[in-house]
N, C-alpha and C positions, 0 to 999 in steps of 0.2 A: 620352628615352633612345633612341638608335639601335641597330640590330642589332649593328653592330661594337662599340659600347660594352658592350652586354649580353653579348656573347661574351667580351670581355676581362674584364669583371667576374666572370663565372662561370668564368673560366680554361678556356674551351673552345676547341678547334681544329676548323675545319670538315673534313668534314661532321659535323654534330651533329644526331642524331635526338632524338626525344622522350624516350627512355630516358636518353640521355647528359645531357640538360638536367635531368631529374628527379634524377639522381645528383649532379650538380653542385650543385643546390639543397641537397640533403641534406648533402653534405660541407661546404659553406660554412656551413650552419646550425650544424653542430657547432663550427666554428671561431669563428663570431661570435655564438654564443648569449649574450645579456646575462648569464646566470648565470655564465659563465666570465670575466666582466670584473672587473677591479678597480673599486672604487667610482667613481674619477675617469674611468674608461673606459666606464662603462655606457651613457651616452648615445651614445658613439661607436659601440658595438656595436649598439645599437638602430637607429641610423640606417643602419648598414651592412647589417643584416638586412633593413630596409625596402627598401633599394636592390637587394639580392640577390633579394628576392621579386619586385620590379617587373621586373627583368631576366629572371628565370625565366618570369614570366607572359607577358611580351612574346614570348620565344622559343618557349614552349609553344604559344601561339596561332598563331604563324607556322608551326611545325612541323606542328601538327594540320591546318592549312588547305592547306599546300603541300609538306609533306614536309620532310626534313632540311635544315638550314641549310647552304648550300654556300659554297665559297670566293668564288664570284661574288657571292652575296648580301652577304657581308661587304664585299667591294670596292666594290660599288655604294653600300652605306650609308655607307661611309667617304668615298667621293668626294663624295657628296651633302652630308655634314657638312662636308667641307673647303671646298666651294664656298660653303656658308652662312656659315662663319666668315670666308672671304675677303671676302664681300659686307658682312658686319657690320663688318669692319675698314676696308673702303673708306668706308663711310658715317661711321664714327667719325672717320676722318682728314679727310674733307670738312667735318664739323661743327667740328673743331678749327681748320681753316684759316679757316672762316667767322667765327671769333671776332675776327679782325683782327690785324694786325701789332703794334699797341700793346700788346695784352694778352699776346701771345706773347713780346714783348721782355722782359717782366717775369717771365716763367716761369723757374723754376729747374729744371735737369735733375735727374731722379730718379736717385738712386744706390742700388743694392741689392747684396747679396751673395747669390748663388745657392749653396745647399748641395746637394751631390750625394749624400753618404753618410749613411745613416740606420740606426737600429735600430727594430724594432717594440716598442712599450711592452708589448703583451700577450704577444709571443713573443720574448723577448730571446735565447733559445737559438738563434735563426736567425742571430745574429751581425750583422755590418755588411753592409748591402746598398747597391747603387748604383741611384739613380733613373734610369730610362731615359725616362720620359714622365710628364706630369701632364695630367689631363683633368678636365672639369667636366660635371656634368649638373644639371638642374633650374634654377630661378631664384628670385630673391627669398630668402625665408627658408628655402626648400627646397633651396637650392643645395648640391650635394655635390661635394667635391674628392677626387680619387683620385690616387695615384702608382703607377706601374708600377715595381716594385722587383725587381732581380735579386740574389738571395742565392746562396751557394754551393750551396744545396739546391734551387734552382729560382726561377722568377719568380712573383710574386704581385701582385695589384692590391689595394692597401691604402688605407684612409681616411687622408688627410693628417694628421688629428688623432690618429692612432694612432702616428705616427712621431716619433722623437726624432733630431734632426739631430746629426751627429757633426762636431766640429771637430778635425782631426788636429793642429792647432797647439797644442791644449790636451790634454795626456795625462790620460786618466781615472784618478783615484786608485783604488787597490785597494779602499779602504773604500767608495767610491761604487759601484764595480762589484759588490761583495759585497752591498750593500744593494739594489741594483737587482734582482739575482737572488733575494735573500731575499724581497722583496715579491712577486715573481712566483711563487715557490715556495709562499708562504702561500695565494695564490689557488688554486693547484693542489690543495693539501691540503684547502682548504675545499670543493672540488668532488669530492673523493675520487679524484683522479687521482694515485695514488702514484708511478707510473712517471715521469710528467713532473715531479712535485715532486722526486724523487730526482735527476733530471738537473740541474734548476735549482740544487738545493742543492750538487751537486758543483761547479758553476761558482762558486757563492758561496764554498765552502770553498777552492777554488783561489786565489781572490783574497784571502781572509782566513782562513788555516788554523787560527788559534787562537781563533776566535770561538765561545764556548760555545753561543750560541743556534743557530748554524748546525750545529754538531756534534750537538747534542741532537736537532734536527729530522731531520737526515740519518740518525742512528742509528735513530730511530723509524720513518722511512720504509723503511729497509732491512729492519727487522723486519716491517713490514706486507707487504713483498714476499717475505718468507721468504728473504732473502739474509742468512743469519745470520752467516756469516764476516765479511762487510763490516760488518754491524751490530756485531759484537764488536769489530772494530778501531776503528771510529768511536766507540763508547761509551767505549773506553779512552782515546782521544784527548780525549774530552769530560771524563773524570775528571781527566786530566793538566792540562787547561786550567782546570778549575773544581773543584778537589779538596774544596771545602767544600759542594758542592751535593748534598744527599741524593737528589734526583731522578735524578742521573746514576747513582748506585749502585743505585737501585731499577730503572732501565731495564736496567742491566748484569745485575742478578740475573734479570730476566725473560728476557733474551736467552740467558743461560747455561742456564736451565731449558729454554728451547725447544731448545737444542742438546743437551740431555741431560748437560751438564757440571755435575752437582750439587755437586761439591766446589768448583768455582769460584763457583758461585752462593752457596754458604754463606760463602765467604771475602768476597765482595764485599758480601753482606748484613751481615756483621760490620763491615766498613769503613763501610758506610752508617750503622749505629747509632752508630759513633764520631763520624761527621760531624754527626749530629743532636744528640748530646750536647754537642759543641763549640759548636753554634749556641745551644743552650739555656743553656749556661754564659755 
């Protein structure tokens, strides 16, 4: 890993001193901690954390020895890496030419589609971003692929395996969008991040407004955040979407009690008892 790659991975701008590098390591550790990952993304997060630590170690050693990383340091590292890639490309071209015309004549041109627009699997609330660059570090089994992605909220360097490519020729169905945000919300709930979970559930509800599971989780998250008016509205939507579910009435009763609306709590408790009797019958 080179200095310019390490700076980009840590999302640092020169000059970057030791304190800035340490803060960048800490912030990215929060973003990529494996405990925040969905099961199918845990390995991706672990690899990214390993790369973040390698980048931070490299820059910290450099800053401790020679002071802050300057713009010139980054430029020199990038130029050296560019020359190395050009030399590797020249050698690969010469090797391919040496294979002979007969073999080349039988070769088929490679056709591929390059997708530019992506979503982060771990952070779907960032929306659709545009890839501006792709880079690689390591070799063999340790090779790591990154994409520099520009979202409306900023630029991030993300593992390529964390990205879901967007094909605008195929419109994403509302139910698929809702499920994508629902899965991400469950991960946030499991990690106790109720603010993030509520935001993701709002996106899910906007895509699928009558989904009882989404409404129930969102009402519960609003209650955790003490946003009781929103919790009350959402739990009423849940009851309308799933009127036979006693859990909806129970949550509504708790929310109304939190609000001090004991008459409403009593009414909804009675409605919940009726729902349980209907199920039992």
